[in-house]
N, C-alpha and C positions, 0 to 999 in steps of 0.2 A: 502493500499500502505507499502509498505518496502523499504527504503533507503536506498544503502547502501552506507557512505561517506568514501573513500578510503583515508587515510590523511599522509604524509611521506614528507620530505624536496627532493630534487632535487636528481634524481638517484638511488631511493629506489626500482621503479617498481610499480609507482604507475598506469600506463596507461598499462602496459602490464598484470597484476594486473586484470583488470579492465577487458579488451578483453577479458582473459580466464573464468572470471566469466561471463562473455556475453555468453559466446560459451554454458555455460549449462544451466544457468537458460532463456534466451533471452530476458532479462530485457534490454534496450537500456544502452548505454554510456553518463553520460553528461562527460566529461572530461573536467579540468580548462582553457586547449589550444584551444578547441573548441572556447569557447565567446570570449577567451582572443583572438582568432585573427583575429575573425569582428573588434572586440574595437582597438584594439590596433593601428588603423593606423588613429582614427580620434583623440584618446585619449591619455596621456600618461598613463601609466599603474601605478593603483593606485592611479590614482588622485583621487576627489570626482567625477569628472563626470563616469567614468569610474568604481571606485567600485557600485555606482547608479546603471550605466545600468546594468552589469555584474547581481547582484543581480535581479535587476527587470525581467532581463529574463531568472535565474536560478527559480526564486518563480514561475514566469508566468507556464512556465514549469512545475513545479511539481502540479500547483492547479488545470490546466488544462487535465493532466495525471488523478487526483484523481478525478474529475470529470468525467473521461471517465471511470473508474472503473479500472484500471491498477493497476499491481500486483508488481511491482518493479521497481525501478531506481539505475542504478550504478552511483555516482556522486567521481569526482577526486578533490582533494584541498589539497593546504596547506596550514592546515590553521595556519593561526595566531594568537596573542591576542591581538591583535591590537578591543579594546572598539566598533570600527566601524566594525566588523566584528561579532564579538563576537553576535551581535543586528540580524546581521541578523539570523544565527545560530538560534538564538532564538525561532527566526519568523521562521520557520522548523517546528523547534519542535512542534512549537505553532500549524502548519498548520496540520501535521500529526496526536496530540494529539485529535486536534475536529473529524477530520475522519476517527479517529478508526487505524490510520497507528502507525507505529516504526520507527524511525532511528536509525540504527546501523552501530559502526564505528569501523575499521580496519587502526590500528596505524601499518604500514610498517618502519621498519629500515633499516639500513645499516649497514658493515663498513666501511670506512671513504677511505680508496684503491679502495673497490671494485667500489663504487662511482665512483671516479677518474675513474677508466677502462670503467664505463659504459658512463660517460657524453661522449666520445668522440665518441660512436658508431653513426653508418650512420643515423641507422632507425633513430633516433629522430632529423634527418633534417627536414619531412615530417611538423613537428607543428613549427617548428623554434623557439626549446629547448637552448638553455646554450647546447654548444660541444666543450669548452675548455677548461684545468682545469683551468687557471688562475680566468675564468670567473667565473665559479662553484667555487671557493677557496673566491673569492671578493665577490659574493652573498651568501654566507653561514653565511658569518660576521653578515649580519643584517634580519638573519630568526633568531623569536622567534618564534618557534609552539608551539601551545593550546594543550595538552597529557590532560586534567584535563574533558577530558569525563564523561557522566556516567559508572563506571566501571563494572556494569551488561550489559552495550551493547557493549562494548569494547572490539576486542582482539587486539594485539602488536602481529604481524612477523618477527622476523628478519631474510630479504630473502637472506643473506650474502652467505649461502653457498647451495642451493639449488631449487627444480627445478619450475619455475612458474605453471605447472598443477596443483599442489599439494594446492598452494596456493587459488585458487578458491576453491579447495575439502573441505578445512578447515574451509575456509567462510562459504561455504553450512549449513557445518554439524552445528557448530556453533552455525548457527541466523536462522538454520530450516526454507529453502530458497527452493525456486521451482527449480525442476529439469526437465526442458522439451528436454532434450536432453540427452537421454537412453542410447546413444555408452560412453560419456563422466561419462554418470551415476552409471554404471558398473564401469570402468576406479577404478574410488572413493572408492569405494564397493572393491576392490580387495587390497587397500594399504594392505603394511603388519603392519605399525604402525599407523593409524589415529587418534592417539594423539597427535604424532611427531608435536611440533609446530613453527619448524624453515624452509626452505623454497630458496632452489634455484632459482635466475632469469642470466640463459645465456646472 
């Protein structure tokens, strides 16, 4: 099984990218707000209990998918440098190593002014995301994102100025993922510059 970890700060397009990637691969999306929205009503975000349960749920889903012989999973996260978070990613890597799978990392970046424009988008309301610039700026002060993922299994994409459909196409090409949606697959083959590494998210 292949796990695609889409990593990045607020407003860089993690969930948008995951959905586009899912359209082509038909991999399910385990995005960070899916579990957060369940647990935040019971535990303070990032508390020990919250973190423990988050990872029990995430790794439990992975283990069951592996046992069923599933082909892939798209996983979004704001991957921090905290040791307790790194420990869980080590566990994820170990699960994949033991079962012949792989973990690939997509690190999304974006220019700050574009992030500010995106965070006020109405589409963010569904998953109770940050939706004002002041809260965004305050939250960004405390983010220390982990960037030391394996270079041979990591791609970095600046999403400031390009189309989200192309993000998925680039990831698929880079990591040789399954392409089950033939209509979108044909669009990928017609790209003028398949090696271009920068994408625009609207």
